[in-house]
N, C-alpha and C positions, 0 to 999 in steps of 0.2 A: 412490467408487472409489478404493481404495488401490492404490499403485504397488508393485511388487515390489523387493526388494533389489537384483536385477540392474539395474533401471532407475536406482535410486539411484546405482549405481556408475557407469552411463552418464553421469548428470548430473555426477558429480565429473570425470569426463574432459572433458565438454562445457565446464565453466566454465573449464578450463585451456586448451583448444584451440578453442572454439567460435566465437571472434571473427574466426579466420583465413578468409580466402577464397582458396582456392588458385588460382583464376583471376585474382587480383588481383597486380598487381607487388609490391606491399609484402609478399606472402607469402614472397617470395624473401629477404628481409631476415634476415640471421642473429641480429639483435639480439632477445634473448628477451623484453625489455620493450618495450611498444609505444611508437612515437614520439609526442611531444607536439607537434602541428602549431599553432604560435602564429600563423601568418599570418592577417591579417584579410582579405586579398584575394589572388587568385591571376591570373597573366597568361596570355594566350593567344597562340598563335603565329600566328593569322591571324584576319580578321574572320569567317570561316565557323566556326572553332572557338570564337570568343567567342560567336557567336550559338547554337551548339549548348549551350554552357555555360550560357548566360542562361536558355534556354528548356527545358532538359533538367529533369526531375522530380528534386528534391533532389540536386543535384550537389554533391559534398563539396569541390570544388576550384574554387569560383567566387568567393564572398563568405561570410565566416564566419557571417553570419546566416542564410545559406541551408542551411549544413552545414559539416562539418569532417571529415577523415580520421580522426582519434582518436575522434570521436563516432560516426562511422559504424562503426567496429570494435566499439565498446560497444553500439550499437543492434543490430547483427547478432546478438550473443551473447544479450541479453535477448530478442530475439524468438524465439531458438531455444529458451531456457528456458522461455518461455511458449506454446510450440507455435503461434507466429504467423508470417504471412508477413513482417511488417514492424514497426518500432518507432520512436518518436520521442522522443529526449530533449529534456527541457525544464530550465529554470533551477531549478524546484523542483517538489514534488509538487502545490502548488496551481497552479502554472503550467500543468502538465499537466492538471489537471483543468478549470481555467478555459478554456483553449485547447480542449480537447475539447468542453466544453458549448457554447462559443460557435460552434464550427465545425458542431455537429450540430443545433441548434435555432434558431428564429427567433421573431420576434413573432407570436403567434397560435398557436404550437405549444404542446404539453402534455408535462410530464414526470412519470413517476410514480418516486417515490423513497422509500426507507425513512426513518422518522423518526430513527433511530440512525445519525448520521454523525460523521465528524471535524468538528470545529467550523469549520474553514475551509470545507469543502464545505457544511455546513449554513447558513453565512452567504451563500454563492452561490444556494444553493436557497430560502432564506427571503427574501432581500433583493435581491440583484443581479438575479437572473433575472426575478422578478416586475416590478421597475422597468423592465426591457426589453421587457415584455409577453409574457413566456413564463409560463404557468400551471404550477404545481407542485403535485401532491398527494403528502402524506406518509402512508405506511403503516407499519404493525407488520410489520417483516421476518419475524417468526416465523409469520405467517399468509399462506400462499400465496394463498388465495382473495381477500385484500385487494388484491393486485396486479392480479388480474383485474378485480375490481369497480371499481378506480379508472381503468381504462383507458377512453379516449374515442376518437372517430374521429380526433382531431387529435393523439393521444399519439404522439410520435416516438421517445421514449427512456425506457428503464427504468435507473435508477441504483441499484447496490446495494453494500454494504460487508459483507464477511463474512470472519472473525469482525468484529464492529463495535467501534468505539473508543467508550467504555471497558469495556462491559459483556460483551463477548465472546458476544453473541448471534450466532446464525447465519442465513443466507438459504439456502433450497433453490436452489441455482443451476439444476440440471436442471429443476426445475418452472418457474422464471421464464423461463429460455431457451426451454423448449417453448412456453409461452404466447405469448411476444413473437414468435417465429418465424411461429406460426399466424396473428398479426396483422400481420406485416410491421414490427415495432418493433425498433429496436436495442437491445441491452443493453450495459451498461457496468458492470464490477465492479471496485472497489477492492480488490486483493489484498495490501495492505501488510502487514497482520498476520500473514498466513499464509505469504508469500513462495512462489515458485514450487516450493520444496522440498515443502513441506506441502500445497500445493493449486494445481491449474492449472485456472482457470475456463473456458478454451476447451475443455477436455476434456469440459465438461458442455454446451456449446452456446453460451456466452457469447461475444458478438461482439468487444468491447474490454476490455482488462485493464489496469488502472493502478496504479502504485506510487508512493508516496513514497520514492525511491532513496536519500533521506537515511538511511533506517532500515536495513532488513536488507540490501539490495543493496550499499549502501556499507560499512556495518557497523562504521565507526571513529570515529564522531561528528566527522568532519572535513570533510564535504561536504554541499552542498544541492543536490538534483536531483530530477526527476520522470521518468517515462516512462509512454507509452501504447502498447499492442501491439495489433495487430489484422490485418485483411486490408489488403493493400497499397493498395488504392483508398480505404478509409476513412482509413488513416493519412495518406495522400497529402493528402487533404482538410483533415485537421487541421494537417498541416505548412504548407499554404498560408494559412491562417489565422495561424499562428504568425509568418509573415513581417511582418504587419501588427502583432501584438501584441508582438513583440520578446521572444520567451520562450526564445531560444536559450541553450543551456548552453556553458560555457567549455570549451577544450581540456583545461585541467589537471584540471577536475572530471571530465571524461570519462576521463582517465587514472587519477585516483583511484578512479574507480567500477569501472573494470576491474580494478583492482589487488584491490579489496574483493571483487568477484565470484569471483575464483579460490578464495576459502575459504569461500563462502556454504553449500554443504552441510554442511561441517564445523561452521561456527558455529551454524547453525541447529538442527542435531541437538543439539548440546551445550545451546543455550539452552532447546530444547523439553524436554529431559530435565530440566533444572534447574527450569524453570517447573512441570512436573508434580509433582517432589518438594516444591516449596514449597506447591504447592496442597493436596497431600494433608496435609502438616503443618499448615497454617493451617487446613484444614477441620475439624481435631480440637481446634483451640484455643478455650477457653470465651470468650475476648474477642471471637471472629469469629462473627458471624451467618451469613454467606454467603460462599461463594467461587465466583466465576465463572470457569470454565475448561472448555472443551468435552471435554476428554479425562477429566475426573472423570466417573464413572459417575453421580453425582448430578446432573449438568448435565441440564436438561430436554430438550435437543436432542441427548443424547449418541448416539442412534441416527442422526440425520443427520450428525454428526461422523464415525461410522465409514463412512458412505457417501461422504464428501465429501472428508475430510482424511487425510493421512499421520500427522501428530501434531498436538498442540494448539497449537503455536507457543510463542514465548518471552514472551507476555504473560498475565497474570491479573489480576484485581481482586478486591478483598475489600470486605466492608462490616462495620462494627464494630457490635457489640451495644448495645442501649439504644435511647433515643428519638433524635430527629433532633440535639437539643442535645447530649446526652451522647455520642453516637456521633461527632458533629462534633469535639467537643473531644478525644475519643480518637484520632480519625484524624489530627488536626493534631500531636498529641503524639508518636504513633508515628512519623510522618514525620520529625519534628525530632530524635527520639531515635536514629535510625539513623547507624551509623558507617561501615560498609563500602558499603552502598547509598547513592547519591547522590540528592540532592533536586533533579531536573531534569526538564524536559519531554524529549520525543522517546524514542526506543527503538530496539532492534536494534543498538546498539553493544556494545563488549566489556565496558562497565560496567554493572551493575544500577542502573536509574534508577526512582525512586519519586515519585509525584506525588498529591497530594489532589485528586481529580477536580474537585470542586465549586469549589475555589479557581481552577483553570485554567479551567474553562468559564464562570463566572459572568459574565465580562467580555464574553462574545461571545453568550450564550444567555440568554434570559428564563428565570424559574423555571418557567413553564410549559413551555417548550422542554426545559430539562433534565429535567423529570419525564417528559415523553413520550419522552425517549431513555433513561430508566432511570437517570439520574445522581442518586443519592441524596446528601444531605450527608455521609453516613458512608462514601463510597466511596473507596478508594484503588487506584490502578492500579500495578502492579508489573511492569517489563519486565526480565526476567532478562538477565544479562550471561554472561560466560565465567568468573567467579570460581568456586571450589570451592562446590558446592551445601551442603555441611555448614557451611562459614564464613557462607554467607548466611543458613542457618537459625539459626546461633547469633546473628547480629547481630540477626535479627528477633525471637528469643526475648528478647533483651536489651530491645529497643525496646518490646516488648509488656508486659514486666514494669514498665517506666516509666510 
């Protein structure tokens, strides 16, 4: 389901003003930049007020591990962007993921998840949760029936990531959400690659939406944060677990994230445009065997892309021609020969970042797990920044020639 241009215009207004709550005293402040509340603790004027602060849900002015006024403003905006009642910021994307999973399942429960996930999430699913007595079944995200077939009576959660990292495969959010609702199973979608500008999973029935806010939401490669959004009761449950895990975000990070969110629609539109231009260019190059980008008509799930996403996002991946040994060498040479695009992990910032996926994942995943996730030795992930697309194409042309 694509959104109209008028709604995109509303989102641009939302990121400028959506953190304000006009029923809150801070909204009367004439400062245009949000205040950074650095206090670690807050005083009460009476014992009764202190008791109310200590026992109230997510009070922003009690103790900074419980919440913070700057953090509260940022959470309010992200919740509105994702069409959710509530949001919880954490110290990293993995902090948001681990806190969410440890809040929603316990020993004896079962999770269905797709086999292609960010490597940190894969480690949680493959190692940590099974060690805690939680069973995990991994399925091919492109096969809707696989999710149905993997569910058990003790299945409590379905975890998806779409587009997935790094192969840009898609999960049918509406199909998964419909099945999960019928069975009373919660759903959680990692929406980092799409951002709420290109996809809103809750519009398709997904319960919880998670982001590594380090990426597109922050947008400047200068902060680490994560966020989970959903119905207030479920987010409250995750918040209570965060108190024990200590995954709270700092006030200054919340401030930086709010600053980054102001330009989110503008940045994502430009990055999506550049990624599509690079995907079309690279798809026609003889050195490239395959380009993974859902907005390309050649993508096997292009029809699902048109139903589910506004644009393809800022990330694409390519596979070099030749056998594994030849393609592996070509991929590494390509990355090393780039001059404008930077060789670095992460994505969503103003700089174009390129990484050889097998080199990055091999320390965290076994060869079998990488194969199951579709990560070939020849695969390179490209995260488009805000540079001129023609300059990026010229840089990649020279690197391919090398």
